[in-house]
C-alpha positions as CSV (number, residue, x, y, z in Angstrom):
1,M,172.6,-55.8,100.2
2,T,169.1,-54.5,99.1
3,N,167.8,-57.8,98.0
4,K,168.8,-59.3,101.5
5,D,166.8,-56.1,103.0
6,D,164.0,-56.8,100.9
7,L,164.0,-60.3,101.9
8,Q,164.2,-59.7,105.5
9,Q,161.3,-57.3,105.2
10,E,159.0,-60.0,103.5
11,L,160.1,-62.4,106.2
12,K,158.9,-59.8,108.9
13,E,155.5,-59.3,107.1
14,K,154.9,-63.2,106.9
15,V,155.8,-64.0,110.4
16,K,152.8,-63.4,112.6
17,A,151.2,-65.2,115.4
18,G,150.9,-68.9,114.7
19,V,153.1,-69.1,111.7
20,K,156.2,-71.4,112.4
21,P,159.4,-70.2,110.7
22,S,159.6,-73.7,108.8
23,D,156.2,-72.9,107.3
24,I,157.6,-69.8,105.8
25,K,159.6,-71.8,103.2
26,K,156.4,-73.4,102.0
27,L,154.8,-70.0,101.4
28,K,155.1,-69.4,97.6
29,R,156.3,-65.9,96.6
30,S,154.0,-63.9,94.7
31,K,155.1,-62.1,91.3
32,S,155.0,-58.3,91.6
33,T,153.1,-56.4,89.3
34,G,156.3,-55.5,87.5
35,D,157.0,-59.0,86.6
36,I,153.6,-59.7,84.8
37,P,153.6,-58.4,81.1
38,N,150.7,-56.3,80.0
39,P,148.8,-57.5,77.2
40,P,149.3,-55.3,74.1
41,P,146.5,-53.1,73.4
42,P,144.1,-53.9,70.5
43,P,144.5,-51.5,67.5
44,A,142.3,-48.5,67.6
45,N,140.8,-49.1,64.2
46,L,139.4,-52.6,65.3
47,L,137.7,-51.2,68.1
48,Q,136.3,-48.5,65.9
49,D,135.0,-51.1,63.2
50,Q,133.3,-53.3,66.3
51,L,131.7,-50.0,67.5
52,T,130.4,-48.9,64.2
53,Q,128.8,-52.7,63.5
54,K,127.5,-52.7,67.1
55,Q,125.8,-49.4,66.4
56,K,124.2,-50.6,63.0
57,E,122.8,-53.8,64.9
58,I,121.2,-51.5,67.4
59,E,119.9,-49.2,64.8
60,S,118.4,-52.4,62.8
61,L,117.3,-53.9,66.0
62,R,115.3,-50.4,66.9
63,T,113.8,-50.4,63.4
64,S,112.7,-54.0,63.9
65,L,111.1,-53.1,67.1
66,E,109.3,-49.9,66.0
67,K,107.9,-52.2,63.0
68,V,106.5,-54.9,65.3
69,N,105.2,-52.4,67.6
70,Q,103.2,-50.9,64.8
71,E,101.9,-53.9,63.8
72,L,100.8,-54.7,67.3
73,N,98.9,-51.5,67.7
74,E,97.2,-51.9,64.4
75,T,96.1,-55.6,65.6
76,K,95.1,-54.1,68.8
77,T,92.9,-51.6,67.2
78,A,91.5,-54.2,64.7
79,L,90.4,-56.5,67.6
80,D,89.1,-53.6,69.5
81,K,86.7,-52.7,66.5
82,S,85.7,-56.3,66.0
83,L,84.9,-56.7,69.7
84,E,82.8,-53.4,69.6
85,A,81.2,-54.5,66.6
86,R,80.1,-57.9,68.3
87,T,79.0,-56.2,71.3
88,T,76.6,-53.7,69.2
89,A,75.4,-56.9,67.4
90,L,74.6,-58.7,70.5
91,R,72.8,-55.4,71.8
92,E,70.5,-55.6,68.6
């Protein structure tokens, strides 16, 4: 009887103004969350390995960025000195 009561409750929920009883048969019944299987969780060691790899990549990128930033500062300093030398030469 529980199944019949469930179906009657479902029909009451679907019957609204503007919905014909003949249209209710056309409505598809959705699966409940209990019917849908959950995917198995990935192994913890795989996640740990991925995390470690990404941390190494981030550290490598940070080191590269610091190196490029240092080179940029050195080039900027050299250009400033060159420009200062040219303006001094033009004044004389």
